[in-house]
N, C-alpha and C positions, 0 to 999 in steps of 0.2 A: 792422612791418606789422601791422595789426589783423585781427581775425577776419573782419570784413566784406570787407576787401580780399582776404584769402586765399580766402574763399568765391567771390567773383566771378572771381578769376583761375583757380581750379580749374574753375569752370563754363565759362569761355572755353577752357581747355585741353582740356576734355572734349568739345569740338565744339559750343559754343553757336552757334546759327544766327543769322546777321545781325549787324550791328554793334551794339555796346553804346553806350547813351547814359545820361544821368543818371537819366531816369525809369525805365528798365529796371533800372538798378543799384539804385535806391531800392526798387523792388518786390521784387527778388530778395533783397536784403540786409535788407529790412524796416526801413528807416530813412527819415529825411526827405530830401527832394530836396536841401536844403542840405548835409546830411551826405554824401550821395552825391557832390555836387560837390566838397567838400573832399577826400574819399577819392580821387576821380578825379584831381584836381590833384596830390595827393601821389604817386600812381602814375605820372603823367606826368613829374614831376620826377625820379623814380627810374629812369625809362626802361623801366618795366614795361608801360606802355601808350603808344600812339602815336595822336595825333589824326588822323582822316581828313580829306581835303580838304573844304572847306565849313565853315560856321560858323553862328552864330545858333541858331535852333531846330533846325537839322539837324546840329548838332555830334554826332559819333559817334567811337568809339574802337575800336582793334583791338590785338591783341598785336603786338609788334615782330617783324620778321623775325629768324630764328635767326642769320643772319650779323651783323646789327646788334648783337645781344646778345653774340656772341663778341667783336666788336671793342671793346665797352665794358668787357670784363673786364680787371682790372688785370694 
């Protein structure tokens, strides 16, 4: 996990208001939208973010439910 991803996850755990999207990610992490999208996709594959229903321009992400994280543990 890189420093940008750590920053965003910590912000979300500390009570970030509203859903996260790639443009908010890019602004908070001070990176390009393309980098934000790559980071977000990486967090999705790791199970650390979950995509909200909807897509296209309204694609947003949230933290997974605690029960889902416990079930994914080895």
